[in-house]
C-alpha positions in Angstrom: -3.2 -8.5 -4.1 -1.3 -7.2 -7.1 -2.7 -4.4 -9.3 -2.4 -4.7 -13.0 -3.5 -2.0 -15.5 -3.9 -2.3 -19.3 -3.9 0.8 -21.5 -3.8 1.9 -25.1 -2.9 5.0 -27.0 -5.8 7.0 -28.5 -4.7 6.2 -32.0 -4.5 2.5 -31.2 -0.9 2.1 -32.1 0.7 1.4 -28.8 -0.4 -0.6 -25.8 1.1 -0.7 -22.3 0.4 -3.1 -19.5 1.9 -2.4 -16.0 1.7 -4.1 -12.7 2.7 -3.6 -9.1 3.5 -7.2 -8.3 5.0 -6.6 -4.8 2.5 -9.0 -3.2 3.2 -11.7 -5.8 7.0 -11.6 -5.3 6.6 -11.5 -1.5 4.4 -14.6 -1.6 6.9 -16.4 -3.8 9.7 -15.6 -1.3 7.6 -16.8 1.6 6.8 -20.1 -0.1 10.2 -21.0 -1.6 12.3 -19.3 1.1 14.6 -17.9 -1.6 17.8 -15.9 -1.1 17.8 -12.3 -2.2 19.1 -12.8 -5.7 16.7 -15.7 -6.4 13.8 -13.7 -5.0 14.7 -11.0 -7.6 15.0 -13.5 -10.4 11.8 -15.5 -9.7 9.9 -12.3 -8.9 10.8 -10.8 -12.3 9.8 -14.0 -14.1 6.4 -14.1 -12.3 5.9 -10.5 -13.0 6.5 -11.0 -16.7 4.2 -14.0 -16.8 1.4 -12.0 -15.2 1.8 -9.2 -17.8 1.7 -11.8 -20.6 -1.3 -13.7 -19.1 -3.8 -10.9 -19.2 -3.2 -10.7 -23.0 -4.9 -14.1 -23.4 -8.4 -14.1 -24.7 -9.7 -16.7 -22.2 -9.1 -16.9 -18.4 -8.9 -20.7 -18.7 -5.9 -20.4 -21.1 -2.4 -20.4 -19.7 1.2 -19.5 -20.4 4.2 -21.3 -18.9 7.6 -19.6 -18.9 10.6 -21.9 -18.5 14.0 -20.1 -18.0 16.8 -22.6 -18.1 20.2 -21.0 -17.8 23.6 -22.2 -16.8 23.7 -20.3 -13.6 23.4 -21.8 -10.1 19.7 -21.0 -9.7 18.9 -23.7 -12.3 15.5 -24.0 -13.9 12.9 -21.2 -13.1 9.3 -21.7 -14.0 6.3 -19.3 -13.9 2.8 -20.2 -14.9 -0.1 -17.7 -15.5 -3.7 -18.0 -16.3 -5.7 -15.6 -18.4 -6.4 -13.3 -15.5 -2.7 -12.8 -14.7 -2.7 -15.0 -11.6 0.6 -16.7 -11.3 2.6 -19.5 -9.6 6.2 -20.4 -9.9 9.1 -22.6 -8.8 12.9 -22.6 -8.8 15.3 -25.5 -8.8 17.7 -24.0 -6.4 16.1 -21.4 -4.1 19.2 -20.3 -2.3 22.1 -18.9 -4.3 24.7 -16.7 -2.6 26.8 -14.7 -5.1 28.4 -11.3 -5.0 26.6 -8.1 -6.2 27.1 -7.2 -9.8 29.3 -4.4 -11.2 26.6 -1.9 -10.5 26.3 -2.9 -6.8 22.9 -4.6 -7.4 21.7 -8.2 -7.0 23.3 -10.3 -9.8 20.2 -11.8 -11.4 22.1 -12.7 -14.6 24.8 -14.4 -12.5 22.2 -16.5 -10.8 20.2 -17.4 -13.9 23.2 -17.7 -16.3 23.9 -16.0 -19.6 23.7 -19.2 -21.7 20.5 -21.3 -22.1 17.0 -20.8 -23.3 13.7 -19.1 -22.5 10.7 -21.2 -23.6 7.1 -20.0 -23.7 4.3 -22.5 -23.8 0.8 -21.2 -24.5 -2.1 -23.5 -23.8 -5.0 -22.0 -25.7 -7.3 -24.9 -25.4 -6.3 -26.3 -28.8 -5.1 -29.9 -29.6 -1.4 -28.8 -29.2 0.1 -25.9 -27.3 2.1 -23.2 -29.0 5.8 -23.4 -28.0 8.3 -20.7 -28.7 11.9 -20.9 -27.6 14.7 -18.3 -27.8 18.3 -18.2 -26.5 18.9 -16.3 -23.3 20.4 -12.9 -24.3 21.3 -11.5 -20.9 19.8 -13.5 -18.1 18.3 -10.3 -16.7 14.9 -11.6 -17.8 13.3 -8.3 -19.1 15.7 -8.3 -22.1 15.0 -12.0 -22.6 11.2 -11.4 -22.7 11.8 -8.5 -25.2 13.9 -10.8 -27.4 11.2 -13.5 -27.3 8.6 -11.1 -28.6 10.8 -9.8 -31.3 11.9 -13.3 -32.5 8.9 -15.5 -31.9 6.0 -13.2 -32.2 7.5 -10.4 -34.4 6.1 -7.8 -32.0 8.2 -4.8 -31.2 8.2 -4.8 -27.4 9.9 -3.1 -24.5 9.8 -4.9 -21.2 11.0 -3.5 -17.8 11.0 -5.6 -14.6 12.3 -5.1 -11.1 12.3 -6.5 -7.6 13.7 -4.7 -4.6 14.6 -6.9 -1.7 15.0 -5.6 1.9 18.0 -6.6 4.1 15.8 -9.0 6.0 15.0 -10.8 2.6 11.4 -9.6 2.4 10.3 -7.8 -0.8 10.0 -4.1 -0.6 8.8 -3.5 -4.2 8.2 -5.4 -7.4 6.6 -4.6 -10.7 7.1 -4.1 -14.4 5.6 -3.1 -17.7 5.2 -4.3 -21.3 4.9 -1.7 -24.0 4.1 -3.0 -27.5 3.7 -1.4 -31.0 0.6 -2.6 -32.8 0.4 -3.0 -36.6 0.1 0.5 -38.2 2.0 2.3 -35.5 3.6 5.5 -37.1 7.3 6.3 -37.0 6.7 9.2 -34.7 5.0 6.8 -32.3 8.2 4.8 -32.0 10.3 7.9 -31.4 8.0 9.2 -28.8 7.7 5.9 -27.0 11.5 5.6 -26.9 11.8 9.1 -25.5 9.2 8.4 -22.8 10.8 5.1 -21.7 14.2 6.8 -21.7 13.0 9.3 -19.1 11.7 6.7 -16.7 13.4 5.7 -13.5 13.7 2.0 -12.6 10.4 0.3 -11.9 11.3 -0.3 -8.3 12.3 3.4 -7.8 8.9 4.5 -9.2 7.0 2.1 -7.0 8.9 3.0 -3.8 8.2 6.7 -4.7 4.5 5.9 -4.6 3.9 5.7 -8.4 1.0 3.3 -9.2 0.7 0.8 -12.1 -1.8 3.2 -13.8 0.7 6.1 -13.3 3.4 4.0 -15.1 1.1 3.4 -18.0 0.4 7.1 -18.3 4.1 7.9 -18.1 5.0 5.3 -20.8 2.2 6.6 -23.0 2.8 10.3 -22.3 1.6 12.4 -25.3 -0.4 9.5 -26.7 -3.6 10.5 -24.9 -3.7 7.0 -23.2 -7.0 5.3 -22.4 -7.2 2.8 -19.5 -8.7 -0.5 -20.8 -9.0 -2.3 -17.5 -7.6 -2.5 -14.0 -7.5 -6.0 -12.5 -6.4 -7.6 -9.2 -4.0 -10.6 -9.6 -2.2 -12.8 -7.1 0.1 -15.7 -6.5 -2.4 -18.5 -6.8 -1.8 -22.2 -7.0 -4.3 -24.5 -8.8 -3.2 -27.7 -7.1 -5.8 -30.0 -5.4 -6.0 -33.4 -4.0 -8.0 -34.6 -7.1 -5.1 -33.4 -9.4 -2.6 -35.2 -7.3 -4.7 -38.4 -7.4 -4.8 -38.2 -11.2 -1.0 -37.7 -11.2 -0.5 -40.8 -9.0 -2.8 -42.9 -11.2 -0.9 -41.8 -14.3 2.4 -43.3 -13.0 1.0 -46.8 -13.7 -0.4 -49.8 -11.9 2.9 -51.5 -11.2 4.5 -48.4 -9.5 1.3 -47.8 -7.6 1.2 -51.4 -6.4 4.9 -51.3 -5.3 4.2 -48.0 -3.5 1.3 -49.5 -1.7 3.2 -52.6 -0.6 6.3 -50.7 0.6 5.0 -47.6 2.2 2.6 -47.1 5.1 1.7 -43.7 3.5 3.0 -41.4 0.8 3.3 -37.7 1.0 3.2 -35.6 -2.2 4.3 -31.9 -2.0 3.2 -29.3 -4.5 6.3 -27.6 -6.0 4.4 -24.3 -6.6 2.8 -23.7 -3.1 4.4 -26.3 -0.8 1.1 -27.8 0.2 1.3 -31.4 1.3 -1.0 -34.2 0.3 -0.8 -37.5 2.3 -2.1 -40.8 1.0 -2.5 -43.8 3.3 -2.1 -47.4 2.1 -5.9 -47.6 1.8 -5.9 -44.4 -0.3 -3.3 -46.0 -2.6 -5.3 -49.2 -2.9 -8.4 -47.2 -4.1 -6.2 -45.4 -6.6 -4.8 -48.7 -7.8 -8.3 -50.0 -8.4 -9.1 -46.9 -10.5 -5.9 -47.4 -12.5 -6.8 -51.1 -13.1 -10.3 -50.1 -14.3 -8.7 -47.6 -16.8 -6.7 -50.6 -18.1 
C-alpha cells in the first residue's frame, strides 16, 4: 500500500501533504499494461488525485481529474475518494515517443501541451463543483499548481514523479502538495521557496530511502512541522456487479431488449480495473423486467 502523510507548520500558515505512491503506480501499470511514458503520466495523475483526495472532509466524497490534451495518450482520468484511494484509466495505454531534451520520459509529449485539466468534486451536494483550466505544460504537476492558483486561489507548489525500470515496472513514484493558508507571512513564502529549491526530484528522494514523512519535514524545514496524520492508500476500484446492472438498466428498455434478442451473453469490462462481468440472456431478461417496472 502507499503511504501518505499530512503535516502543518507550527504557525498554521503552511501545509504539506506527501505520498510514496509507488504501489499505486505499479498497480496501474499492471492493470492497463502501459508503456513507460504513459505509466509516468498516469502515475503522476493518480498521485495528484490521492494528495487532493485526503483534503476532502468526508471519505464518501470524491474528486475526478480529467486531463484531455492533444498528445497521443488521449484522455487520462484519475478518481479519488476522501481517503486518498484512487483508480484511473487512459485512452491509449501504449505510446512510444523519444525521450525529451533532458533525456527523460516525455510525459508532456504523450499528454500534449494544448487541452484542459478539469477537476470535478462530488461533495454530496445537488450538483458537483467543476473547475477547468487550460493545460500549461502537460507535465501534470505544473498543471495541478495552475489549477489551484486559478480555480481555488490557493498558492500551491506541486511536485510529482514516476521512475520506470527498463522492464517497464515502477521503481518509485510519489509527490507532494505544499500550500499557503490565509494569513501566511511573507517570510513563510520565502522560506518555503528556499526549502523546495533545495530538494532533489521526488523519485530521487524516494530511491535514496527518504519517506513521505521525511519529505514533509524537508519541505517545512524551519517551520517546526507537526504531523497531522499518516494514512495508507491504494489503487482501489469501486466497481461491482450491482453497479454494472444499474448501468445496463440505464441504457433503456429498447436497447436492453435488442441486446437480449441478439446476444447469447454480454460481457462488460470495468475500465478502471479490467474486471469482467458476464450477463447471460436470462440475466438480461431480468434486468429488462426491472427497467420496465421503472417505467
